N, C-alpha and C positions, 0 to 999 in steps of 0.2 A: 313545648310538652309533644315527641313527637312516637306516631303509631307507627315509623316503622314502616312505614304503605310504600315507599322509597323503596327499597331494597326485595328482594327476590326470595328475600327469607325472611324466617323471626324465632327467634328460638323457641327453647319449650316453654321456660323461665323468666324473666327480663328482671330478677333481682340480681345487684349488682354484684354482690360477692360471694359464696359459696359460704360462708355463715352466716347471712341475713335469713330470719325464720323463715320461710315455707308455710309452714301447717305444726297445725296441735294434732295430736294421738294419745288419746287418754289423759289429754292435760299437760303432754311432754312437748316443750318442742321439736319442731325438726328442720335443720336446716336444710336449706336452697341442695349443697355441695352432697348432702342423702338423700335425697329427693330425685335426683340425677342419679347415682351410683345404683336405686333402686330403680328408676324406669331403667337403665345400659339389666341390671338385671334381670326384669322381668321381660326386655326387647328378646333380648338369646332364649329364655324357655319358650317366647312365641315362634320363632329362626329356627328349633329344631320340628318344626311342624311339613318346611317345606314352604314351596315359595307359591306352591297354587291355590292355596287359600285365602283371596282377598281378606275377607271383611274375620271381624273380630266383635261376637257380642257381649258385649262392657255390660256384664251380671254382677260386679259390683255391687254391695249396698253399701256396703265403710267406705264412706266420702278420701276416705287417701287411698284409698286399693284404689277406686275407680279413676282419680288424676293419674295413678301411676299411670295403672293400662291402656289409660286416654295416652300417655306420652311415646311409651312402650311400641304401639300399634302403630303410632305417628314415624318412630325410633327405627321401625320394621319394614317399613311401607306399606302398613293397613290401614285400613278401615272400620273403624269402628262404629259397632251397629247399636245403639242408645234404645234401648227394650223399654216398651208407655211399661212391663210390670211385670216382675221376677217372677211372676209364680209360673212352675212349670208347664205346661199347657201353654200363656203366652208366649216363653222363650223357643219349647219347641215348634212352635207356628212360624217364627219367623229362622229358627235354623233352620224350615223346608222351604222355605221360602227368599234363602239366599244360605244353596248348600253347601257353598267351596268356604266356611267359614271355621272359626276357632271362636269355643266358647271357657272364656276369663271369669269363675268368679271364687269368690273367695265363705262362699258355703255348700251346704251337700246338695248344686244341683246340677251337676256334672256328669246325672249317668244318667244312659239314654242317649246322649248324645254322640257322635263320633269319634269325637277331636277336643278335648276341653283341658286346659292348665289349668291351677289353685294357685291364687295370689296370697301367697297364709305370710310369706317372710322377711314381706316386710310392717314402718320402716324399719331396716339394716342398720350397720354401725359403719359402712362403706359411706367414702366420700367421693366426688369426681367430681373433676370441673372442666375446661365449661360447658355449659350447656350445650347441647346437640340443637344448628335451628335446620326448620328444617322447610321445604318450601311453601310458598305464601299461596300460589295456588292448587296443595295440596288437597287430597278429602281426605280434613281432616273425622268428619264422622255425617251417619248417615240421624237424626232424628224421625223423630212417629208423630203423625196431627197427635192432638189428644186418643181420638177416635167419639170424641163427645157427640156428635150427631152423624156417624157413619163408621167405618170402616180406615182406619190410621194409619195414609200414608206417609212415602218415604218425604225425606227434605237433605237433600245431600247440605253440607258445612265443610266453608271451604276452612284451611288453617288461618289463615290472613284475615277472614270475612271474621275468626274470633276474637285474631288477635285486636280489629280497628276496632269490631265491637263492647271490648272491655276498654279499652281505652277511651271508649266514644260515653263508657258509663259512669265512668268515674269523673268526666267535668258534666253528666246531667244528673246526676246525684251530688255534685257538689262537693266530692270527696278527692278530688285534682288536689285537696293542702294538705286532705286528713292527712295525719302521724305516723309513723312508719310504723307505727306497733299495733296499728286497727287489721284484728280480728272479725273473719264474716263465719258466725253459725248460719244453719239453715236449720228450718224444719221441712224442706223441698229435695224434692229424691233431685242428686244428678245425674238421673238419664232426663230430666224433664228442659226443653230448652231453657226457662229461668231458675232450676237448678245447676247448671251446665253456665250457665254466663255471669252467674249473678254474687255462686261461693266461688268457684272451683276457676276458670276464666279470670274473674279479677283480681282473682290471691294470684294467679298464677305471672300475671301481669305485670306485677311485681309494685310496691313494696310490702303486698297485703302475705296476710297468713289464714288459712281457714282452720276449721276446725267437722276432726273428721264426725264429726257428732251428728246425728240424725235428729232430734227429741223431737216428740211429739208431745204427750201433758203437761200440761201446765208446773209442774214439779222436775217434770226430764227438763227446760226449757231453763229454768231456775238452776239445778246444777250445772248443766250444758255451758250455760254464759260466768256461772260463777269459775270454772274451770280453769276457765285464760284470763290473762292478763292483757294492759294493753285498754285498748277504745274498739267494743262491742260494738258489729251491727250484726241486731237481727232482717235476717231472712226469713221474708214466712208468708203464708198467705192469707184472706180477709179471715178466714175461717176458724186459724192458728191463730190469731190473732182474739177474734171476737171470745176465745175459750181465755185467751192469759187476758184481757180484762173482765172477765166476769169473775175470776179467779183471787181466792184469798194470798194466793200465793207470792212472799214479796220474791219483785225479783230487783238482781244488782246493774250496777247503772250499763242504763242503754245507751250509745252514744249517740244511734242513728237505729230508724226500725222503715227497711224496702223489700214491698207486697205489691205481691200477683197476682197471676193466674186470672181472677176477679176483678171488676169494679169495687172499691172499698166508700163506706159511706162516711161522709167527713164531719158526721159527730163521732164514730167509730175514731176515726187520725184526734177528732180533736181531743182525746177524756185521754189514750193511748200518749199522747204531749203528754196530757196533764199529768195524772199517772205518777208517767218516771224523765221528766221532766227530758223527753229529746223530741223528737226530730221526726216526719213519719213524711218518707215519702214512693210513688205507687210509681212502674216500669210498665209502661201496653207496649205489645209486639202482642208478633204469636209466632208458632211453629215457621211457618212459612218463607220470617222474614226472620227472626228473631226481634231484641228490644229494639223500640224503635222511637221510642219517645216516653219521659220523665216530666213526672210533676211532685210537688209539697201538697197533698190533697186540702189544708184545710186553708191553704191560699184557695181555695177557687176550683171551680170546671177543667177550664186551659190548660192541656197539656200540652210541652215542650220538644219539639224533633229533637232529638241526638242530632250532634254534630256532622256534616253534612248529610245529613237525613232528609228528605224534601216530601211533604207527600199533596197528592196530588185527584183531584178526582175529574174519573173518565166517562164515561155513558153507561159502565157496567159498574161503577165502583166505586169507592177512593181505591190508590195505590202507594205504596212505601220502597222510593229508592235514595240511591247514592248514599259517601259516606259507606260504610260500612255495608249497607246492603247492596251486593256489586247487580243483582238482579232484580229491576222491576217486581214483584209481588203484587197482588190485593188482598185487600183488606177485609174484614170479616165483619167491620163493625158500617154503622151509618156515623159518618164524623158534620161538624161542621166546620166550617173551614175560614180562621182570619187572616191568618198567611197561607204558603209553604210550609211554614216551622209551626204553628200553632194552631191548634184546632178543639176543642168538647165530642167527649162523647156523645154520643144520645141511643147507643144501644146495640148492638144485632140487627147484620136485613134483616134476621130469622127471625126475630122475639119479636116482632109488633104483632100486636091482638086487638081483633076486633070485633068485638060483638053490642048486637047488636045495633051498627051504621055507629059508632064510637070504638075510639083506638085509642090505645096503650100501647108500651112495651112489658114484655118482663122483668125488665130491668125494674123498671120506677114500682112495679105489683110488689118482688122480688124487695124493692127498698122500703115501701110502708109493711112486709110485712116482719122481716130483721129489726123495723127501728121496732118497735112493740117488747116494752119490759117482759121479761122472763123469757122471747121466744130463741133461746138459743143457739136454732140452727129451722133451715126452711127453705121450700121456694115452693113456684109457680109454676103447672103444667100443662100446656094444651094438647091433649091427645091425638090423633085419629079419630076421622068418628069410623074406620073400625076397629079398633083400639077399642068402640067407647058404643057405637051404634045410636052414635048422634050424627044430626044432623047441622048440628051446629055450634062454634065453640065453647065445648068444654073445660072452662077454670078450674084443677084439681088446686091443691096444696098440699103439700104436707109435711108440717111441720115438728121439732122438738120442742117443746118447750118446760120449763120446770114453774110449774106450782101454778101452773094455768091452764083454766077447761076452755075448750071447743069453743064457747060459747060467747066467750073474758075475749079471746082471740078476733074473736068475729064481729064483737061489742068495736073491740078496736082498730082494726082492719074499719066497719062502716063513719067514721071519724075521719080516715082518709085515702079510703076509694069511693068515686061511685059507684053506685050499689049496681050495676052490672056488670062492675068487678069482680064482689066478692064472689071467693073460689065460690063450686057447691058442685063435692064437698071442700069441706076440709080434715087432714085424718090428719092423727098425729101417732109422730115415728117416736121410737125407743132412738132412734138414725136413721141418714141419710145416704144412700149407697155410694159415693164421696171416690174415687178414685189417688193415687198415690197423688195425684195436683191438687186437690180438690175440689172439682169437675166433679157435675153428674154426667156420667154417660147417660143422651137418651134412655136405651135399652134396659136401661135396671129402674128408668123414670118412670114406661113405660110396661113395666112389671109389676109397678106398685102398683101402678093407676089398674089391672090389669087382677091381679088379686081382689082389688079393693073392687070392683064391679062382682068378680065373681060370687066373692064372699058373701054381697050384697043380692045375689041372684034370685 
């Protein structure tokens, strides 16, 4: 399989024929030729705003319109900005940070911006072929770190790296021999690196298609899966997967589940494989590097690097480079290496917890919490001393539970944890403040802890 890295350019779609299906919009098939025509139409809209505006804030919520805008910006020689949130305040902050911008949206979010286009006339009926080539060294997008531990930081993504990463992911997920009627349905935003790579780019690099749907609740997931034919691949997160497994909603056949954004418990993966007679695979990576490794969760803790990628330990931690990761970058996790392509994930470098001389990780604590029957969602949190007034680490646990009391959950934790790691307090909440990618920003958890302390004062 060629990734095209011997060429100086790569097309916006790798499908062989204009009639090959590249997407499903509202359950209707969209051919590659129609996609190319849509890209050219939106590129013409962008071109009307002059060359001085280098960036396109890609705020399209619909996955198809997002993909069209992504490629249209490239065709018109501009760089996509991928916002962490489509909330007006977040978009305004991004527009201020990059004043030479055009906002592209499929919703009423353009008001207040100096220049914007509404992407609402796609898919159309016109067809165009062949697909335009884009220089591999072109800046395709700027993604932003999740901001879960601080301010979101920009990360430049080259077109060639995104293309090579998609081909590498096909091999890493065992999809290199998958049938051409494979369809990707995602619960994750395309503005997030996982959503961009595993729904949009994986499809554009062919021969697969993606669904425009962005389901959240089990009933929506089931309906959107049923709306497309062929071999379905569900691209999702542990939070969504836990909700699906707890639901009584029947699911259509799922060929494969691809999960990322947080470690997935082996027990949950095994349950999902049994429920739906499927395979559950995980992607490991970060915004800085993109995807770097994959594993089938039930096969054990070992991760396998994607083709060409190597992991090395340096004095300042672990780094990934090679393959589609053109510039080596540090990883935020502690790993145990078997070799440069195989490793065990031991937790984030920042989540080590030390209480009364004993050490564990937040990942281990969360694993124990989420394994309790009736716990729908939950997380441990260690506030700073300035946030609680405590000189020693004080473990909070915020828990969403159905039909379980605080004392019952604590009793279950006592069976799983050393007593020094029992949370004080354990706070029952209706929901956790997860962002669009399923992560929990530290600022939101800090606010929950502060609110609890103030209420108890």
